[in-house]
C-alpha positions as CSV (number, residue, x, y, z in Angstrom):
1,X,-5.2,-29.6,-9.1
2,X,-7.8,-26.8,-9.5
3,X,-7.3,-23.8,-11.7
4,X,-6.5,-21.5,-8.8
5,X,-4.0,-24.0,-7.3
6,X,-2.3,-24.5,-10.6
7,X,-1.7,-20.7,-11.2
8,X,-0.6,-20.3,-7.5
9,X,1.9,-23.1,-8.1
10,X,3.2,-21.5,-11.2
11,X,3.6,-18.1,-9.5
12,X,5.1,-19.5,-6.3
13,X,7.7,-21.4,-8.5
14,X,8.7,-18.1,-10.4
15,X,8.6,-16.3,-7.0
16,X,11.3,-18.8,-5.8
17,X,13.7,-16.6,-7.9
18,X,12.7,-13.8,-5.4
19,X,13.5,-16.0,-2.4
20,X,16.9,-16.7,-3.7
21,X,17.4,-13.1,-4.6
22,X,16.7,-12.1,-1.0
23,X,18.8,-15.0,0.4
24,X,21.7,-14.3,-1.8
25,X,21.7,-10.5,-1.1
26,X,21.6,-10.9,2.6
27,X,23.8,-14.0,3.3
28,X,27.0,-12.1,2.7
29,X,26.4,-10.2,6.0
30,X,27.2,-13.4,8.0
31,X,30.5,-14.3,6.2
32,X,32.1,-11.1,5.2
33,X,34.3,-10.7,8.3
34,X,35.4,-14.3,8.2
35,X,36.5,-13.9,4.5
36,X,38.3,-10.7,5.3
37,X,40.5,-12.4,7.9
38,X,40.8,-15.7,5.9
39,X,42.2,-14.2,2.8
40,X,43.8,-11.1,4.5
41,X,41.8,-8.6,2.4
42,X,42.6,-4.9,2.2
43,X,39.8,-2.5,2.8
44,X,39.3,-2.2,-1.1
45,X,39.3,-5.9,-1.5
46,X,36.8,-6.3,1.3
47,X,34.5,-3.7,-0.2
48,X,34.7,-5.5,-3.6
49,X,33.8,-8.7,-2.0
50,X,30.7,-7.4,-0.4
51,X,29.6,-5.3,-3.6
52,X,30.6,-7.7,-6.4
53,X,27.2,-9.3,-6.3
54,X,25.5,-5.8,-6.6
55,X,27.7,-5.1,-9.6
56,X,26.4,-8.4,-11.1
57,X,22.9,-7.5,-10.2
58,X,23.0,-4.2,-12.2
59,X,24.4,-6.0,-15.2
60,X,21.9,-9.0,-14.9
61,X,18.9,-6.5,-14.5
62,X,20.1,-4.5,-17.5
63,X,20.5,-7.5,-19.8
64,X,17.8,-9.8,-18.3
65,X,15.2,-8.9,-20.8
66,X,17.4,-10.2,-23.7
67,X,17.1,-14.0,-22.8
68,X,13.5,-13.4,-21.6
69,X,12.7,-12.2,-25.1
70,X,14.8,-14.6,-27.2
71,X,14.5,-17.8,-25.1
72,X,11.2,-17.3,-23.4
73,X,10.3,-16.6,-19.8
74,X,10.3,-20.3,-18.6
75,X,13.8,-21.1,-20.1
76,X,15.2,-17.9,-18.7
77,X,13.9,-18.8,-15.2
78,X,15.6,-22.2,-15.7
79,X,18.9,-20.6,-16.5
80,X,18.6,-18.2,-13.5
81,X,18.1,-21.3,-11.3
82,X,21.3,-22.8,-12.8
83,X,23.0,-19.5,-11.9
84,X,22.0,-19.6,-8.4
85,X,23.0,-23.2,-8.0
86,X,26.5,-22.5,-9.4
87,X,26.9,-19.5,-7.2
88,X,25.9,-21.2,-4.0
89,X,28.2,-24.2,-4.8
90,X,31.0,-22.1,-6.2
91,X,31.2,-19.7,-3.4
92,X,30.9,-22.4,-0.6
93,X,33.8,-24.5,-2.2
94,X,35.9,-21.5,-3.4
95,X,39.7,-22.3,-2.8
96,X,40.7,-18.6,-3.0
97,X,39.5,-15.0,-3.3
98,X,39.4,-14.7,-7.1
99,X,37.3,-17.8,-7.5
100,X,34.9,-16.6,-4.9
101,X,34.6,-13.3,-6.6
102,X,33.6,-15.0,-9.9
103,X,30.8,-17.1,-8.3
104,X,29.6,-14.3,-6.2
105,X,29.3,-12.2,-9.5
106,X,27.3,-15.0,-11.1
107,X,24.9,-15.0,-8.2
108,X,24.4,-11.3,-8.6
109,X,23.6,-11.8,-12.4
110,X,20.9,-14.3,-11.2
111,X,19.5,-11.8,-8.7
112,X,19.3,-9.1,-11.5
113,X,17.8,-11.4,-14.2
114,X,15.3,-12.7,-11.7
115,X,13.9,-9.3,-11.0
116,X,13.3,-9.0,-14.7
117,X,12.0,-12.5,-15.6
118,X,10.0,-13.6,-12.6
119,X,7.6,-10.6,-12.1
120,X,7.0,-10.4,-15.9
121,X,6.3,-14.3,-16.1
122,X,3.8,-14.0,-13.1
123,X,2.1,-11.0,-14.6
124,X,1.7,-12.8,-17.9
125,X,0.1,-16.0,-16.5
126,X,-2.1,-14.4,-13.8
127,X,-5.8,-13.6,-14.2
128,X,-6.6,-9.8,-13.9
129,X,-8.5,-10.1,-10.6
130,X,-5.5,-11.8,-8.8
131,X,-2.5,-10.5,-10.7
132,X,-1.4,-8.0,-8.1
133,X,-1.5,-10.5,-5.2
134,X,0.4,-13.1,-7.3
135,X,3.1,-10.8,-8.6
136,X,3.5,-9.3,-5.1
137,X,4.5,-12.9,-4.1
138,X,7.8,-12.2,-5.7
139,X,8.6,-9.3,-3.1
140,X,7.2,-11.4,-0.3
141,X,9.7,-14.0,-1.2
142,X,12.4,-11.5,-1.4
143,X,11.8,-10.3,2.2
144,X,11.4,-14.0,3.3
145,X,14.8,-14.9,1.7
146,X,16.4,-12.0,3.5
147,X,15.0,-13.3,6.9
148,X,15.8,-16.9,6.2
149,X,19.4,-15.9,5.3
150,X,19.8,-14.2,8.7
151,X,18.3,-17.0,10.6
152,X,20.5,-19.5,8.6
153,X,23.6,-17.6,9.4
154,X,22.7,-17.6,13.1
155,X,22.0,-21.4,13.1
156,X,25.2,-22.3,11.1
157,X,27.5,-20.0,13.0
158,X,29.4,-22.9,14.6
159,X,29.0,-25.5,11.8
160,X,32.4,-27.1,11.2
161,X,35.8,-25.6,10.9
162,X,34.7,-23.0,8.2
163,X,31.1,-22.2,9.0
164,X,31.0,-19.6,6.2
165,X,31.2,-22.4,3.6
166,X,28.0,-24.0,5.1
167,X,26.3,-20.6,5.3
168,X,26.9,-20.0,1.5
169,X,26.4,-23.6,0.4
170,X,23.0,-24.1,2.1
171,X,21.6,-21.9,-0.7
172,X,22.1,-24.9,-3.2
173,X,19.0,-26.6,-1.6
174,X,16.4,-23.9,-2.6
175,X,18.2,-23.5,-5.9
176,X,17.8,-27.0,-6.7
177,X,14.1,-27.0,-5.8
178,X,13.7,-23.9,-8.0
179,X,15.5,-25.6,-10.8
180,X,13.3,-28.7,-10.7
181,X,9.9,-27.1,-10.1
182,X,10.5,-24.5,-13.0
183,X,10.6,-27.4,-15.4
184,X,7.0,-28.2,-14.5
185,X,5.6,-24.7,-15.4
186,X,4.2,-23.7,-18.9
187,X,5.7,-20.9,-21.0
188,X,4.0,-17.6,-21.0
189,X,1.0,-17.7,-23.4
190,X,1.8,-14.1,-24.5
191,X,5.4,-15.0,-25.4
192,X,4.3,-18.1,-27.2
193,X,1.8,-16.2,-29.4
194,X,3.6,-13.0,-30.1
195,X,7.3,-14.1,-30.3
196,X,6.9,-17.7,-31.5
197,X,3.6,-17.7,-33.3
198,X,2.7,-20.9,-31.4
199,X,-1.1,-20.6,-31.6
200,X,-2.0,-24.1,-30.3
201,X,0.3,-24.0,-27.1
202,X,-0.6,-20.4,-26.3
203,X,-4.4,-21.3,-26.5
204,X,-3.8,-24.4,-24.3
205,X,-2.0,-22.4,-21.6
206,X,-4.8,-19.6,-21.8
207,X,-7.2,-22.5,-21.3
208,X,-5.6,-23.7,-18.1
209,X,-5.4,-20.1,-16.7
210,X,-9.1,-19.5,-17.3
211,X,-11.2,-21.5,-19.8
212,X,-14.1,-18.9,-19.8
213,X,-11.9,-16.1,-21.0
214,X,-9.6,-18.0,-23.3
215,X,-10.9,-16.8,-26.6
216,X,-11.4,-13.2,-25.4
217,X,-7.9,-13.0,-24.1
218,X,-6.5,-14.8,-27.1
219,X,-8.1,-12.1,-29.5
220,X,-6.9,-9.1,-27.2
221,X,-3.3,-10.4,-27.3
222,X,-3.4,-10.8,-31.1
223,X,-5.0,-7.4,-31.5
224,X,-2.3,-5.8,-29.4
225,X,0.2,-7.2,-31.8
226,X,-1.4,-5.5,-34.7
227,X,-0.7,-2.0,-33.3
228,X,3.1,-2.6,-33.4
229,X,5.8,-3.3,-36.0
230,X,7.9,-6.2,-35.9
231,X,11.0,-4.3,-34.9
232,X,9.3,-2.4,-32.1
233,X,11.9,-0.8,-29.9
234,X,11.5,0.5,-26.4
235,X,13.2,3.9,-27.0
236,X,11.4,4.5,-30.3
237,X,9.4,7.4,-28.8
238,X,6.1,5.4,-28.9
239,X,6.5,4.1,-25.3
240,X,7.5,7.3,-23.7
241,X,4.6,7.2,-21.0
242,X,5.3,3.7,-19.7
243,X,9.2,4.5,-19.7
244,X,8.5,7.7,-17.6
245,X,6.1,5.7,-15.3
246,X,8.7,2.9,-14.6
247,X,11.8,4.9,-14.3
248,X,10.2,7.4,-11.8
249,X,8.7,4.7,-9.9
250,X,12.0,2.8,-9.6
251,X,13.9,6.1,-8.7
252,X,11.4,6.9,-6.0
253,X,11.6,3.5,-4.6
254,X,15.2,4.0,-3.8
255,X,15.4,7.7,-2.9
256,X,13.0,6.8,0.0
257,X,16.2,5.7,1.7
258,X,15.0,2.1,2.2
259,X,18.3,0.4,1.3
260,X,20.2,2.9,3.4
261,X,18.1,2.0,6.3
262,X,18.1,-1.8,5.7
263,X,22.0,-2.1,5.1
264,X,23.0,0.5,7.7
265,X,20.3,-0.1,10.3
266,X,22.9,-1.0,13.1
267,X,25.0,2.2,12.1
268,X,21.9,4.4,12.3
269,X,20.7,2.9,15.7
270,X,24.3,3.5,17.0
271,X,24.2,7.1,15.8
272,X,21.3,7.5,18.2
273,X,23.1,6.2,21.2
274,X,21.9,2.6,21.2
275,X,24.5,-0.1,22.1
276,X,25.8,-2.6,19.6
277,X,23.7,-5.6,20.8
278,X,20.5,-3.5,21.0
279,X,21.2,-2.2,17.4
280,X,21.6,-5.7,16.1
281,X,18.3,-6.7,17.8
282,X,16.5,-3.7,16.3
283,X,17.9,-4.6,12.9
284,X,16.3,-8.1,13.2
285,X,12.9,-6.2,14.1
286,X,13.2,-4.5,10.8
287,X,13.2,-7.8,8.9
288,X,10.1,-9.1,10.8
289,X,8.0,-5.9,10.3
290,X,9.1,-5.9,6.6
291,X,7.5,-9.6,6.2
292,X,4.5,-8.9,8.1
293,X,3.4,-5.7,6.2
294,X,4.4,-7.2,3.0
295,X,1.9,-10.0,3.6
296,X,-0.9,-7.6,4.5
297,X,-0.2,-5.6,1.3
298,X,-0.5,-8.7,-0.8
299,X,-4.0,-9.3,0.6
300,X,-5.1,-5.7,-0.1
301,X,-3.4,-4.9,-3.5
302,X,-6.2,-6.4,-5.7
303,X,-9.0,-5.2,-3.5
304,X,-8.0,-1.5,-3.1
305,X,-5.6,-1.1,-5.9
306,X,-2.0,0.0,-6.5
307,X,-2.6,3.8,-6.3
308,X,-4.5,3.4,-3.0
309,X,-1.6,1.6,-1.3
310,X,0.9,4.1,-2.7
311,X,-1.1,7.1,-1.4
312,X,-1.2,5.7,2.1
313,X,2.3,4.6,2.0
314,X,3.7,8.0,0.8
315,X,1.8,9.9,3.4
316,X,3.2,7.6,6.1
317,X,6.7,7.8,4.7
318,X,6.7,11.5,4.7
319,X,5.4,11.8,8.4
320,X,7.8,9.2,9.7
321,X,11.0,10.6,7.8
322,X,10.1,14.1,9.0
323,X,10.0,12.8,12.6
324,X,13.3,11.0,12.2
325,X,14.9,14.2,10.7
326,X,13.5,16.1,13.6
327,X,14.9,13.7,16.2
328,X,18.4,14.2,14.6
329,X,18.1,18.1,14.5
330,X,17.1,18.4,18.1
331,X,19.1,15.3,19.3
332,X,16.1,13.7,20.9
333,X,17.4,10.1,21.2
334,X,15.6,9.2,24.3
335,X,14.5,5.6,24.7
336,X,13.6,3.9,21.5
337,X,12.3,7.0,19.6
338,X,14.3,6.6,16.4
339,X,14.1,2.8,16.2
340,X,10.3,2.9,16.7
341,X,10.0,5.6,14.0
342,X,12.0,3.5,11.6
343,X,9.9,0.4,12.3
344,X,6.8,2.4,11.4
345,X,8.7,3.7,8.3
346,X,9.5,0.0,7.2
347,X,5.8,-0.9,7.8
348,X,4.7,1.9,5.4
349,X,7.4,1.2,2.9
350,X,6.6,-2.6,2.8
351,X,2.9,-1.9,2.6
352,X,3.3,0.3,-0.4
353,X,6.4,0.7,-2.5
354,X,7.9,-2.6,-1.6
355,X,4.9,-4.7,-2.7
356,X,3.8,-2.5,-5.6
357,X,7.0,-1.9,-7.6
358,X,7.4,-5.1,-9.3
359,X,3.6,-5.5,-9.9
360,X,3.2,-2.0,-11.4
361,X,6.3,-2.2,-13.6
362,X,5.4,-5.7,-14.9
363,X,1.9,-4.4,-15.9
364,X,2.5,-1.1,-17.7
365,X,4.5,-2.0,-20.8
366,X,2.8,-3.5,-24.0
367,X,3.4,-7.1,-24.7
368,X,5.9,-6.5,-27.5
369,X,8.4,-4.6,-25.2
370,X,7.4,-5.9,-21.7
371,X,10.8,-7.8,-21.4
372,X,13.0,-4.7,-22.3
373,X,10.5,-2.4,-20.2
374,X,10.8,-4.7,-17.2
375,X,14.6,-4.7,-17.7
376,X,14.6,-0.8,-17.8
377,X,12.7,-0.5,-14.5
378,X,14.7,-3.3,-12.8
379,X,18.0,-1.7,-13.9
380,X,16.9,1.7,-12.8
381,X,15.9,0.2,-9.3
382,X,19.3,-1.5,-8.9
383,X,21.4,1.3,-10.3
384,X,19.7,3.8,-7.8
385,X,20.2,1.1,-4.9
386,X,23.9,1.0,-5.6
387,X,24.2,4.8,-5.6
388,X,22.3,5.3,-2.3
389,X,24.0,2.3,-0.6
390,X,27.4,3.6,-1.5
391,X,26.8,7.2,-0.7
392,X,24.8,7.0,2.4
393,X,27.7,6.6,4.9
394,X,29.4,9.7,3.4
395,X,26.2,11.8,3.3
396,X,25.2,11.0,6.8
397,X,28.7,11.8,8.1
398,X,29.1,15.0,5.9
399,X,25.6,16.5,6.2
400,X,24.4,14.8,9.4
401,X,21.4,12.5,10.0
402,X,18.9,15.3,10.1
403,X,19.7,16.6,6.6
404,X,19.9,13.2,5.0
405,X,16.5,12.1,6.4
406,X,15.1,15.5,5.4
407,X,16.3,14.7,1.9
408,X,14.5,11.3,1.8
409,X,11.3,13.1,3.1
410,X,11.3,15.7,0.3
411,X,11.7,12.9,-2.2
412,X,8.6,11.2,-0.7
413,X,6.6,14.5,-1.0
414,X,7.5,14.3,-4.8
415,X,6.5,10.7,-4.8
416,X,3.1,11.6,-3.6
417,X,2.7,14.2,-6.3
418,X,3.8,11.5,-8.8
419,X,1.0,9.1,-7.5
420,X,-1.8,11.6,-7.4
421,X,-0.9,13.3,-10.9
422,X,0.7,10.6,-13.0
423,X,0.1,7.0,-11.8
424,X,-2.8,5.1,-13.4
425,X,-4.7,2.5,-11.6
426,X,-4.1,-1.1,-13.0
427,X,-6.0,-3.4,-10.7
428,X,-8.5,-5.9,-12.1
429,X,-7.7,-5.0,-15.7
430,X,-6.2,-7.3,-18.5
431,X,-2.7,-6.4,-19.6
432,X,-3.9,-5.5,-23.0
433,X,-6.6,-3.0,-21.5
434,X,-3.9,-1.6,-19.3
435,X,-1.9,-0.9,-22.5
436,X,-4.6,1.3,-24.0
437,X,-5.2,3.0,-20.5
438,X,-1.5,4.0,-20.1
439,X,-1.1,5.2,-23.6
440,X,-4.3,7.4,-23.0
441,X,-3.1,8.6,-19.7
């Protein structure tokens, strides 16, 4: 196996956490109605059944940095794989509603923790010149997992007496593959050196990554450690700049309205006068466009940089959201106007924010606080996702589609200002050099 193939295999293995993240998030859409009628759930119980995984995700993202720091990146990924496996088997075999909730919550913990550990691991084992593309594999796998979940639900719709059990249980197979492959990847050299003081193993892993730069990277990691105290804490005031960058980036990711559009696409399309079947078909189109433009972004992120993608994406989002808001204001729902605009919106989002977020947040924190920094960025992302997802139906009904999409547009204008004024470029630079750049920014 060549050096490039080896690193790609390690990255794809960690990114399987993203695939299961996407699958686990989307699979509930195919089973929630069956569960409601099976257990006679009230409106409140039904809402909890759908959202319990999101609650687990918020908690998992908030605490995911702790095992990544204490146990290491590799062992954390292993336990995330165990969580996914337990969640898939537990929900599929659940004899009653409370047991189902427990295992669905465990799956959510896995999703949240994987959004911390996987991008961070890939970032720490990738050469600078291909780090963006490799970390973006995580987001690509999330999008792929969502699509495969929809396809799997469709194919298993008539499987056995209780198809919902098969829909949830099939996730055990990729979970098992993730669990087995993660045993064959090395630990992060930065964690080995800075947290365990394991010089020999750290040097061996760096040598597998790039023998030509082993000593140079080894020295840079050691030097970065000299600038900090052993008890370096994220909120000590020293890391104000990367904290601001990560939190703002994660907030803008969600106030673009992305989750509102993905979760409520059929509802939005029906608001514009489309029939139910056309709405569902249009929703599937969103998934395909999301995947295609994420793939395009992966191939451009290391060539043109994170800021370039974000500038193009921000302008595209501003224009499309403004046109969607206008369509609601003037009630111009002729033909496929709004669906087509939302397809373009998804393309711009996937090309920029969708692919860049996990790359950028995994790069900007110094080695000694990267785990807690990644957890902060991930937690902010999921916390905002929960708020936007829960409030969108109320906001769109209370203030109308025009005002809601105008709000999202204004937020994207602020994002463009953030990108132009605050966001540093991180392409093609070692993590240790980025640390110096961010603190000088």
